N, C-alpha and C positions, 0 to 999 in steps of 0.2 A: 450284193452280199457273196463274198466267195465260196466257192465251190472245190473240193476237191477229189480227186480220185487217187487210189494207190491200186499203184501195181504190184503183181505178184514178191517179186525181189523184197521192196521195201516191208512190206507185210511180211517176209517167209526172214528177214532178217530181223524184225521185232520179235519176234515168237521163237526163234533161236536165239535171242538175244546178244545178238551180232553186234559190230562196233557201233554200227548206225541206226540200233534199238532206240536209244537214247532221244534221238531225232525226230523217229517215228512218231516214240511216246508223246513229246513234246507235239506235235500236232493233231492227235488224237485229243490229247489235255484243252489245246483250245479250240480243236472243232466241238467238244464235249461242251467247254463255257460259255462260248460263245453262240452255240447252237446251231452253227453253219452245217451246211450239210454238204455230207461225203460219201464216195458209191467205191464199190468194188464190183467188178463185172463176172458175171458166175464163170464165164470160160476161167479169169483170173484165182476164182474160189478153188475151182479144179484143180490149177495149177498148182495150186498152196498144196491143198488135200494129197495131190499124187505124191509131192515132193514128200509131206512127212508121211506117207504111207514105207513107204521106200527108205526113210530113212530111221523109221521107227517102228513099223509094225499099225496094223489095225488099231490098238489101243491109242497112240500117238496120235491118228487120223482123228480117230475119232472126238479126244480131249483138244486138238487143235481148232475143231469144226464147234466144237463148244465156246471156247475161247474169243473164238470171230465171232460169234454170236451175241457176244456182251459186248463190242466195239460199237462206237458212234457211227458204222456205216451202215447205206442201203445197200439191197445186194439189187443188182444191175440185170434183167433179165437182158439175153442176145437175141430181139427181135431181127426181124428181118431188114429193119432201116440199120439196124447198128451192124449184124452182119455182111450186110451189102456193102459198109465203110470200110469196116475191118477189111476185106476181100481187097477194097480198090488203095486201101494203105500197103498190103502184103504185095499187091501186084506191081506196087512203084519202088518199092522198099526194102533191104535186107534185112528184116526186120522177122522176128519170131511170129506164129499166127497169134497166138493169146498174146502176147506183146499187140499185135496190131488192134483187138480186142479192148484192150486200154487206153490205145492213143484214139482209137474212135469214139469213146467215152467221153474222153475226156474233149473232144472235140462237139458231141453232142450234148453233153450238160453246159460247156464255155465255163469249163473248168481249169486249174490247175494241174498237174500231173503229179505227184511224189514217187518218185523213181530213184534207186540208183545202180541203176542199169545204162549202160553208157550207148545201146544201141538205138536210144533215143534221139540222139544227138542229131541223128540225122535227119530228124523231123520238127527239130525246136524251133524251125522257124516257122511252121503249121501249127502246133499248138502249144499254149505255154507250160512249163513243164521246172517245178523244183529238186536240184538234184540234191540226192541227200549227201 
């Protein structure tokens, strides 16, 4: 069974109604219809939250958290194993620390990362990635 991991960029684009929003919507519909597993790392949830706090304030941040809770995503905690894996990725690549958690979660779940962030191109030989 296919598993998906969403990074912050993909969900921000979806929640902001950016040009790639329809692609993310298609993935979410497929996940829901087929009962597939999909994940968002809690670190990336924090990144999404602070983005909307900065751009829209407390009310927008709260609304976005409520919207994310309705999506067919499981929030993955950043345990020791995942944190060390993200640290290893960060040590050898020029990526944001939060992106390293999305990559580590993708590897851990043997999933496919959904992203629009070209920063992940440097590790596409290590994990499966579908770029929006």
